[in-house]
C-alpha positions as CSV (number, residue, x, y, z in Angstrom):
1,X,29.4,-17.3,6.9
2,X,26.5,-15.4,8.5
3,X,28.2,-12.1,7.8
4,X,28.7,-13.0,4.2
5,X,25.0,-13.9,3.9
6,X,24.1,-10.6,5.5
7,X,26.3,-8.8,3.0
8,X,25.0,-10.6,0.0
9,X,21.3,-10.1,1.1
10,X,21.7,-6.4,1.6
11,X,23.9,-6.0,-1.5
12,X,21.0,-7.6,-3.5
13,X,18.7,-5.0,-1.9
14,X,21.1,-2.2,-2.7
15,X,21.5,-3.4,-6.3
16,X,17.8,-4.1,-7.2
17,X,15.9,-1.3,-5.3
18,X,14.9,1.5,-7.5
19,X,13.3,4.7,-6.2
20,X,15.0,5.1,-2.9
21,X,14.5,3.8,0.6
22,X,10.8,3.0,0.6
23,X,11.2,0.9,-2.5
24,X,13.8,-1.2,-0.7
25,X,11.4,-2.3,2.0
26,X,9.8,-5.2,0.1
27,X,13.2,-6.4,-1.0
28,X,14.5,-6.2,2.6
29,X,11.4,-8.0,3.8
30,X,11.9,-10.8,1.2
31,X,15.5,-11.4,2.3
32,X,15.0,-11.0,6.0
33,X,11.6,-12.6,6.6
34,X,11.0,-15.0,3.7
35,X,14.5,-16.1,2.5
36,X,16.5,-16.3,5.7
37,X,13.9,-16.2,8.4
38,X,16.0,-13.8,10.5
39,X,12.7,-12.0,11.6
40,X,9.0,-12.7,11.6
41,X,6.7,-10.3,9.7
42,X,5.6,-8.9,13.0
43,X,9.2,-8.2,14.1
44,X,9.9,-6.7,10.7
45,X,6.8,-4.4,10.9
46,X,8.0,-3.3,14.4
47,X,11.5,-2.5,13.0
48,X,10.0,-0.6,10.1
49,X,7.8,1.5,12.4
50,X,10.8,2.2,14.6
51,X,12.8,3.1,11.6
52,X,10.2,5.6,10.4
53,X,10.1,7.2,13.8
54,X,13.8,8.2,13.5
55,X,15.4,10.7,11.2
56,X,17.4,9.6,8.2
57,X,17.0,7.2,5.3
58,X,14.8,4.2,6.1
59,X,17.0,1.7,4.1
60,X,20.1,2.4,6.1
61,X,18.2,2.4,9.4
62,X,16.6,-0.9,8.6
63,X,20.0,-2.4,7.5
64,X,21.7,-1.2,10.6
65,X,19.0,-2.5,12.9
66,X,18.6,-5.9,11.2
67,X,22.4,-6.3,10.8
68,X,22.9,-5.6,14.5
69,X,20.1,-7.9,15.5
70,X,21.6,-10.8,13.5
71,X,25.3,-10.3,14.2
72,X,25.8,-7.3,16.5
73,X,28.2,-4.6,15.4
74,X,29.9,-6.6,12.6
75,X,26.4,-7.4,11.2
76,X,25.4,-3.8,11.4
77,X,28.6,-2.7,9.5
78,X,28.2,-5.4,6.8
79,X,24.5,-4.7,6.3
80,X,25.2,-1.0,5.9
81,X,28.0,-1.6,3.5
82,X,26.0,-4.0,1.5
83,X,23.1,-1.5,1.3
84,X,25.1,1.6,0.5
85,X,28.0,0.6,-1.7
86,X,26.0,-0.6,-4.7
87,X,24.0,2.6,-4.9
88,X,27.0,4.7,-4.4
89,X,28.9,3.0,-7.2
90,X,25.9,3.0,-9.5
91,X,25.1,6.7,-8.8
92,X,28.5,7.7,-9.7
93,X,28.3,5.7,-13.0
94,X,24.7,6.5,-13.8
95,X,24.9,10.1,-12.7
96,X,27.4,10.8,-15.4
97,X,25.4,8.8,-18.0
98,X,22.1,10.3,-17.0
99,X,23.3,13.9,-17.3
100,X,24.3,13.0,-20.9
101,X,21.2,11.1,-21.9
102,X,18.4,12.2,-19.6
103,X,16.3,13.9,-22.3
104,X,16.4,11.0,-24.8
105,X,13.2,9.2,-25.6
106,X,14.6,5.8,-24.5
107,X,15.5,7.0,-21.0
108,X,12.1,8.8,-20.6
109,X,10.3,5.7,-21.7
110,X,12.1,3.5,-19.2
111,X,11.4,6.0,-16.4
112,X,7.7,6.2,-17.3
113,X,7.4,2.4,-16.9
114,X,9.6,2.0,-13.8
115,X,7.7,4.6,-11.6
116,X,4.4,2.6,-11.4
117,X,6.4,-0.6,-10.7
118,X,7.8,1.1,-7.6
119,X,4.3,2.0,-6.6
120,X,3.3,-1.6,-7.1
121,X,6.1,-2.7,-4.8
122,X,4.9,-0.4,-2.0
123,X,1.3,-1.7,-2.4
124,X,2.6,-5.2,-1.9
125,X,4.3,-4.2,1.4
126,X,1.0,-2.5,2.6
127,X,-1.0,-5.6,1.5
128,X,1.3,-8.0,3.4
129,X,1.6,-5.9,6.5
130,X,-2.1,-5.0,6.9
131,X,-3.4,-8.3,8.3
132,X,-0.7,-8.3,11.0
133,X,-0.9,-4.6,11.8
134,X,-4.6,-3.7,11.5
135,X,-6.1,-6.3,13.8
136,X,-9.2,-4.5,15.2
137,X,-11.5,-1.5,14.5
138,X,-9.3,0.8,16.7
139,X,-6.1,-0.2,14.9
140,X,-7.9,0.4,11.6
141,X,-9.0,3.8,13.0
142,X,-5.4,4.6,13.9
143,X,-4.2,3.7,10.4
144,X,-6.9,5.8,8.8
145,X,-6.4,8.8,11.0
146,X,-2.6,8.6,10.4
147,X,-3.2,8.4,6.6
148,X,-5.6,11.3,6.8
149,X,-3.5,13.7,8.8
150,X,-0.4,13.0,6.8
151,X,-2.2,13.1,3.4
152,X,-4.7,15.9,3.8
153,X,-3.4,18.0,6.7
154,X,0.3,17.7,5.7
155,X,1.2,16.6,9.2
156,X,4.8,15.2,9.3
157,X,4.8,11.4,9.5
158,X,7.0,11.4,12.6
159,X,4.3,13.4,14.4
160,X,1.7,10.8,13.3
161,X,3.9,8.0,14.6
162,X,4.5,9.7,17.9
163,X,0.8,10.4,18.3
164,X,0.0,6.7,17.4
165,X,2.5,5.6,20.0
166,X,0.9,7.8,22.6
167,X,-2.5,6.5,21.6
168,X,-1.2,3.0,22.0
169,X,0.2,3.8,25.4
170,X,-3.2,5.2,26.5
171,X,-5.4,2.5,25.0
172,X,-3.4,-0.8,25.2
173,X,-1.5,-0.3,28.4
């Protein structure tokens, strides 16, 4: 039964996430933390940080990690399948349709409204994670420096994560 719940949860994420991996994060958080209680928000935040430190799509890394944590290798496989299959199927169908209708006013109007909704989803994730992640002036400094070097100096996010880990090792050890 647990494997079925994992599959259904990650299939919902795969079906309803629009905009790629980062837009899936609030949906995964809802299923994993709020609905099923498979992880705490702190554990989810740690998993997300670990996922961003590794190469590849964040959604599949999160699905693999969370699935494995819940039900080992079968959970990993079921979570990955649930995450990837809906988008694969929809991309095949929508790709054909989009190429035929991409320049129509209806499609352009829908895309114009969906883009800011995805930004809103990401703001919700940041809002919910901030109290558990930014807990002192130095963690706030780490967050602000990471934001600055990524945004203004075009430093790769992985470098910022590794630098933050090294800083944590030096400061909090």
